[in-house]
Backbone bond lengths (Angstrom), bond angles and torsions (degrees), N, CA, C in turn:
res aa  C-N    CA-C-N  psi(-1)  N-CA   C-N-CA  omega(-1)  CA-C   N-CA-C  phi
1 X - - - 1.453 - - 1.522 109.87 -
2 X 1.309 118.10 116.91 1.472 119.50 176.85 1.532 110.86 -68.11
3 X 1.308 115.26 148.19 1.467 120.78 -179.06 1.523 108.08 -118.65
4 X 1.335 116.35 118.36 1.462 121.32 179.90 1.519 108.01 -121.65
5 X 1.322 115.71 121.01 1.469 122.71 178.43 1.535 111.83 52.74
6 X 1.322 116.01 42.06 1.454 120.31 175.88 1.515 115.02 81.31
7 X 1.322 117.87 7.58 1.460 121.05 -178.63 1.520 108.96 -120.70
8 X 1.326 115.90 128.62 1.461 119.87 174.24 1.520 108.54 -76.70
9 X 1.316 116.72 122.28 1.462 119.44 176.16 1.523 107.63 -101.62
10 X 1.318 117.74 147.44 1.465 120.37 -173.38 1.530 112.63 -69.27
11 X 1.331 114.17 149.79 1.472 120.15 173.50 1.523 108.55 -71.55
12 X 1.288 118.04 -179.14 1.469 125.45 169.94 1.522 116.42 45.77
13 X 1.304 118.78 22.66 1.463 120.93 169.90 1.512 107.08 -117.21
14 X 1.322 115.66 152.13 1.453 118.28 175.29 1.525 108.39 -63.78
15 X 1.324 115.91 150.95 1.461 120.93 -173.67 1.520 111.55 -57.81
16 X 1.328 117.19 -40.21 1.467 120.94 -177.81 1.520 110.62 -58.83
17 X 1.322 117.10 -38.25 1.462 120.50 -178.28 1.524 111.48 -85.12
18 X 1.318 117.72 -30.53 1.460 120.69 179.09 1.522 111.37 -69.72
19 X 1.331 117.70 -35.45 1.464 120.90 179.87 1.520 111.84 -64.76
20 X 1.324 116.92 -22.73 1.463 120.54 -178.06 1.524 112.15 -70.37
21 X 1.331 117.98 -10.34 1.457 120.83 176.22 1.526 111.43 -74.46
22 X 1.324 117.36 -11.42 1.453 121.66 175.24 1.521 107.37 -86.60
23 X 1.336 116.61 124.91 1.454 119.49 -177.70 1.524 109.45 -64.78
24 X 1.324 115.70 131.42 1.453 121.39 -179.34 1.520 112.66 102.13
25 X 1.327 116.79 -6.90 1.459 120.99 177.66 1.521 107.99 -116.70
26 X 1.319 115.64 116.42 1.453 121.85 177.05 1.511 109.63 -105.56
27 X 1.311 115.57 -164.08 1.463 120.23 -176.42 1.530 111.65 -63.79
28 X 1.321 117.63 -46.12 1.464 120.46 -177.00 1.522 111.05 -63.68
29 X 1.332 116.84 -46.66 1.463 119.33 -179.93 1.525 110.99 -65.40
30 X 1.310 117.37 -37.17 1.465 120.16 178.53 1.526 110.24 -62.99
31 X 1.326 117.13 -41.09 1.466 120.23 177.97 1.519 110.89 -64.97
32 X 1.331 117.60 -39.04 1.464 121.09 177.77 1.528 110.19 -63.38
33 X 1.334 116.28 -43.98 1.468 120.72 -179.63 1.528 110.49 -60.95
34 X 1.327 117.18 -45.86 1.461 121.12 -178.20 1.522 110.71 -63.92
35 X 1.338 116.81 -40.53 1.465 118.36 -178.92 1.531 111.77 -71.19
36 X 1.341 117.84 -39.63 1.467 119.82 -179.38 1.524 112.24 -72.60
37 X 1.323 117.61 -27.48 1.466 120.84 178.52 1.525 111.65 -86.66
38 X 1.321 117.07 1.61 1.471 123.06 -179.86 1.528 111.60 55.49
39 X 1.311 115.89 49.00 1.461 121.36 178.10 1.518 109.64 -104.17
40 X 1.307 115.75 155.21 1.456 121.41 175.08 1.525 108.02 -77.48
41 X 1.331 119.16 121.86 1.471 120.61 -178.25 1.527 113.44 -62.38
42 X 1.339 117.70 -21.42 1.460 120.64 -179.98 1.525 112.56 -88.27
43 X 1.331 116.61 -1.81 1.461 120.53 179.66 1.533 109.83 -68.40
44 X 1.315 116.64 142.71 1.463 121.63 178.51 1.525 109.25 -89.46
45 X 1.326 115.95 154.08 1.457 119.49 -175.23 1.522 112.92 -69.46
46 X 1.338 118.39 -22.88 1.467 118.76 177.73 1.533 111.85 -75.11
47 X 1.329 117.62 -8.52 1.460 121.97 177.30 1.521 112.43 -89.50
48 X 1.327 117.01 -1.43 1.460 120.49 -178.38 1.518 110.28 -73.76
49 X 1.333 116.06 138.16 1.460 120.34 172.60 1.525 108.47 -111.83
50 X 1.322 117.13 -179.65 1.470 121.06 -175.98 1.527 111.71 -59.88
51 X 1.311 116.81 -39.08 1.471 121.02 -178.25 1.536 110.71 -62.45
52 X 1.334 116.39 -45.31 1.464 120.16 -179.75 1.529 111.53 -68.62
53 X 1.327 116.69 -36.90 1.468 119.87 177.17 1.518 110.11 -64.00
54 X 1.342 116.94 -40.24 1.466 120.26 177.02 1.521 111.41 -64.53
55 X 1.342 117.73 -36.94 1.473 121.32 176.71 1.534 110.12 -61.59
56 X 1.338 116.04 -46.91 1.469 120.99 -179.24 1.521 110.00 -61.58
57 X 1.341 116.60 -44.69 1.459 121.03 -179.53 1.521 111.21 -62.94
58 X 1.334 117.19 -41.08 1.468 119.73 -179.34 1.524 111.51 -67.79
59 X 1.335 117.53 -34.98 1.469 120.07 177.05 1.529 110.09 -65.23
60 X 1.330 116.61 -43.83 1.472 120.21 -179.89 1.519 110.10 -62.73
61 X 1.339 117.08 -44.02 1.463 120.49 -178.97 1.527 111.88 -68.35
62 X 1.338 117.47 -35.99 1.464 120.05 -178.51 1.530 111.83 -70.26
63 X 1.331 116.97 -29.17 1.463 120.52 178.99 1.529 111.61 -74.18
64 X 1.323 116.80 -23.19 1.467 120.42 178.83 1.516 113.90 75.62
65 X 1.315 117.60 26.36 1.459 120.75 179.26 1.514 109.84 -78.40
66 X 1.312 116.13 145.25 1.458 120.44 173.45 1.517 107.40 -86.91
67 X 1.312 115.64 126.91 1.462 119.50 179.41 1.517 109.17 -137.37
68 X 1.316 116.39 161.95 1.461 126.22 175.31 1.526 112.48 47.05
69 X 1.316 118.92 -115.47 1.462 122.69 -171.07 1.515 113.28 -59.97
70 X 1.337 116.78 -44.68 1.465 120.11 -179.60 1.520 110.99 -62.13
71 X 1.332 116.16 -41.85 1.460 121.21 -179.33 1.524 110.55 -65.70
72 X 1.335 116.46 -43.54 1.469 120.49 178.61 1.521 111.24 -63.18
73 X 1.342 116.50 -42.48 1.473 120.25 178.97 1.520 111.12 -61.96
74 X 1.337 116.52 -43.31 1.461 120.13 179.63 1.532 110.47 -63.71
75 X 1.334 116.54 -41.66 1.458 121.46 179.74 1.535 110.63 -61.85
76 X 1.329 116.18 -46.57 1.463 120.20 -179.93 1.528 111.02 -66.77
77 X 1.328 117.43 -36.09 1.464 120.52 178.09 1.525 110.34 -64.33
78 X 1.337 117.08 -38.15 1.462 120.16 177.71 1.518 110.86 -64.24
79 X 1.342 117.27 -42.15 1.464 120.19 178.31 1.529 110.99 -64.86
80 X 1.324 116.59 -43.16 1.475 120.32 179.07 1.525 110.71 -61.79
81 X 1.343 116.74 -39.51 1.461 120.72 179.44 1.519 110.53 -63.59
82 X 1.335 116.78 -45.18 1.463 120.43 178.66 1.526 111.11 -61.53
83 X 1.327 116.71 -39.15 1.456 120.02 179.84 1.518 111.10 -71.46
84 X 1.335 117.58 -35.05 1.462 121.03 -178.42 1.523 111.64 -68.27
85 X 1.320 117.49 -36.35 1.470 119.44 -179.42 1.513 111.65 -87.89
86 X 1.343 115.89 3.05 1.468 122.60 176.74 1.532 112.30 57.70
87 X 1.335 115.11 39.33 1.461 118.31 176.18 1.524 108.86 -73.10
88 X 1.309 116.20 164.44 1.467 120.89 -179.63 1.519 110.08 -57.46
89 X 1.330 116.10 -47.68 1.461 119.87 -179.81 1.518 111.78 -61.93
90 X 1.325 116.89 -40.01 1.451 120.61 179.88 1.517 111.93 -64.13
91 X 1.328 116.71 -41.43 1.464 120.96 179.38 1.522 110.06 -65.49
92 X 1.330 117.72 -40.99 1.462 120.85 179.29 1.537 110.53 -64.61
93 X 1.334 117.22 -40.43 1.460 120.10 175.72 1.524 110.17 -60.99
94 X 1.323 116.32 -45.15 1.461 121.56 -177.31 1.524 111.34 -61.76
95 X 1.315 117.07 -40.88 1.462 121.73 -178.00 1.518 113.62 -83.16
96 X 1.327 117.11 -7.77 1.461 120.39 179.31 1.515 113.14 74.44
97 X 1.312 116.91 32.01 1.461 122.07 179.07 1.520 109.69 -107.85
98 X 1.343 118.00 165.24 1.468 119.32 178.06 1.522 111.04 -60.10
99 X 1.312 116.11 141.66 1.460 121.84 -172.35 1.518 112.27 -97.29
100 X 1.319 118.08 -28.53 1.459 120.44 -167.95 1.515 114.54 -104.85
101 X 1.318 117.25 35.24 1.450 120.24 170.05 1.505 116.30 86.65
102 X 1.321 118.57 11.86 1.453 119.19 179.61 1.527 110.37 -73.30
103 X 1.321 115.74 157.86 1.461 119.52 178.32 1.522 109.33 -74.35
104 X 1.333 115.64 151.05 1.461 118.45 -178.06 1.517 112.78 -124.69
105 X 1.335 118.54 -5.54 1.459 118.13 -176.10 1.516 111.49 -69.51
106 X 1.328 117.84 -36.61 1.459 119.41 -178.80 1.521 113.09 -117.93
107 X 1.300 118.64 -24.34 1.465 120.18 -175.15 1.529 110.57 -113.58
108 X 1.285 118.16 -153.25 1.469 125.36 178.39 1.516 112.51 69.56
109 X 1.319 117.87 29.62 1.458 120.13 -178.36 1.535 111.42 -67.58
110 X 1.314 117.37 -32.23 1.451 119.64 -179.93 1.517 110.11 -63.57
111 X 1.301 116.43 -44.31 1.457 121.18 -176.43 1.526 112.07 -77.57
112 X 1.343 117.07 -37.64 1.455 120.85 -176.12 1.522 112.99 -84.27
113 X 1.319 117.81 -21.24 1.454 120.89 -179.09 1.516 110.82 93.64
114 X 1.318 115.64 -171.95 1.462 120.75 -177.90 1.521 110.09 -66.20
115 X 1.326 115.38 153.44 1.467 120.42 -178.93 1.516 110.53 -63.11
116 X 1.321 114.47 138.76 1.458 120.65 174.84 1.522 106.87 -109.12
117 X 1.303 117.29 114.85 1.450 120.96 -176.99 1.521 109.39 -73.42
118 X 1.320 115.06 125.93 1.455 120.95 177.27 1.511 106.24 -117.17
119 X 1.291 116.50 121.15 1.461 118.69 -177.45 1.516 111.21 -145.38
120 X 1.311 114.48 177.82 1.449 120.76 -179.91 1.522 107.74 -95.56
121 X 1.329 115.93 135.42 1.450 120.03 178.84 1.522 109.93 -69.53
122 X 1.291 116.83 142.81 1.459 122.15 -177.73 1.527 108.87 -73.61
123 X 1.319 115.87 131.96 1.471 119.90 178.42 1.532 109.40 -75.55
124 X 1.298 115.79 137.45 1.470 118.25 176.62 1.524 108.33 -95.81
125 X 1.318 117.29 144.45 1.449 121.69 179.97 1.519 109.17 -76.94
126 X 1.314 116.50 118.80 1.469 120.41 -179.87 1.525 108.88 -115.51
127 X 1.309 117.83 62.86 1.452 122.73 -179.28 1.481 111.95 -96.41
């Protein structure tokens, strides 16, 4: 398994699709990387050697894209900022509810989690 920027990319996939396992790199960016590194798009990732991996890494660094750890840190910082200023979106993130205006009375089970049964306790007869 080749390792690019701290991420193991799968063997036996074409490079364009294997690069997408790195967070922050989608199909378009992967195609740009392959073309700028002068790689064959039909090449499989298990055919990569150290020289080609260094080419891919240098292209990613020269473009200045945020990927993996930097991207995750920025994403979490944005969520923390929204929560700190008590914006509507920040409060919804904090409470684990849908953020983008979806209804919650009947749906949103993925975001809210499993149903929590709320009921009235049965009265015992104390005669």
